N, C-alpha and C positions, 0 to 999 in steps of 0.2 A: 142470120146475123143482122140484127136491126140496129146495132150500134148503141151509143149511150143515149138513153131516153129517160125522162122523168118517171118515177115509180107510178104515179097516178095514170099516166098514159099507157104504161106497160100493163097495169091492172085492167084498164079498159080494153086493150087489145086482146088480152087473154079471155076476158068475159065475152067479147064479141065472137071469138073462136070457139067458145064453150069449153075452154081448157083452164088449167091452173097455172099460176105464176110461181115457179119453184126457184128458190135461191140455191144455186149450185156451189158457189164459192163465196161465202160471206166475208172472208178475211181480205179479199182483194179490194182495191180502190179504183173505181167504183165496184160495188158487189156485182157478181155475175149471176144473172137469173136466166131461167129457161121457161118457155111456154110449152107445157106438156100436160098429158092426162096423168095426174099423180097416182091415182089408184092403179092404173095399168102399169106404171113404172114400178110401184111397190110389188105388184103381183109378179112381174117378170124378174125382179130382183130376188124374191123369195124362191122362185123356181130355179134360178141359177144356184142359189145356196143349197137347195135340196140336191141338185145334180152333183155339186162339189162334194157334199157329204156322202152321196151314194158311191162315188168313185174312190172315196178315201178308205184306206185299209188301216186297221188298228192291229198293232202287234202287241200281244200280251207277253208278260214275263211270268212263266209258271215256275214254281219252286218245288223241288224234290228234296226232302230231308232224309239223310241216312246217318247211321252211326258206324264207327269203325268195326264194331262186332256184329253188324247186320249180316244175317245168314245168306248164303249163296242163292237160295230159292227166292227169298224176299228181295234180294238185290236184282234178280232177274225180272221180278214183277215190276219193280221200280223202273228198270231199263225199258220194259214194254210201254210204260206210261210215258217215258221220255221220248221214245220213238213215235208214239202217237201225237204228242204235243209238237214235235218237230215236223211231222207230216202235215199237221194242220197249219204250219207256218208260224208258230209261236216260239219265242225264245225260252230257254230253260235255264234256271239257276239251280245248280246242284250244290247242296250244302251238306258238309260232314260235320256233325256236332260232337264235341268231346266233353266228357265229364270226369271229374276227379283225376285219377292217375293216368287216364288215357292221354292227358295233355303231354306227359313225358315222352310218349311215342307218337305224338300227333303228326310230325313231319313224315315219318315213315308210313304209318298205317293209313293216314288220310290220303296221301298221294297214291297208295296202292288201290284204295277204293275208287278214287277219281280216275286213275289210270284204267282200271277194269271197266268203268262206265264208258270212258272215251273209246276204248277198244270195241265195245259193243255197238256204239252209235256213231262211230267215226265216219261212216259212209253217208250219213244224213246231215251232218253238221260241220261247222267250223268253230274253233274255240275263239270266242270273242274276248274273254279275259282269262288268262291262265290261272291255275290254282294258286290261291294266296290265303294266308292266315289273317283273320280279323277277330281278335279276342279268343274265344273258345271255339270258333268255327273256322273251317276251311271251305272256301267256295270257288266255283268257277261258273262262267256263263257261256252257254252254247247257243249259237245262232243257226237257224236252218239255212241250208245251201240253196233250197228252192224257194220261190216266192210263195206267198200265202195263196192257198187254193180258194177259188171262188165256189160258193155253194152251187151244187148242181141241182137244177129243178127236174121235175118229171118231164120226159119227152112229150112233145105235143101229140095229141090224138089226131089221127088222120081218118076221116070218115069217107066211106065209099059211097058214091051216089046210088040211090035206090035202084034195085034191079040188076046191078052189076056185081057178080061174084058173090052174092049172098045166098046162104042156104035157107031152107024153109024154117029150120029150128034156130033162128037168130034170137038173141035175147032182147028184152024190152029196151035196155040201155043202148044197144046197137041201133035199134029202130029210131029212138029219140035222136041220137047223134046224126043219123042219116037224114031225118026230117029237117033238122036244123041246117045241115049242110045244103040240102036241096032248096030250102027257103032262101038261103043266101045267094044261090046261083040264079034264082028267078028274079030277085029284087035287086 
């Protein structure tokens, strides 16, 4: 905190320190400035934004479309897809599409199809929006009960130091890993 000083003196102080004079709050009276390394500040700021993006989870809404006359086997296939999507942590929008005279029985046949789907996947999800008609379609949205799974990477390889527990017929890859590990232990 240097207090209120003229701009020219602040610029000279920043130059003497080998740093930059950065205006932090331009709308204040007098404007608030800071003496800092601006390049380093921008670098740290971009790293913080990268970390925030890395920790962010994106929930997608996948859509499954069926018809009231969709056969049982085809419906089971669609249910498998729904189970997979919910297992991956995505929301699923199940849409029943009606055409022509099917609209006359939409409330009955559409609810039966959605009820069948909900019975099959009820253990993995909760109903976010109940079945409702919108024009020629009836839809519901299912949300997963578990949080989105993080991608699981390959387990790290553990190298055994040379001469401990290795057989004579070890592969070249094992030998290379052992040499790398032993080099790290020496240095």
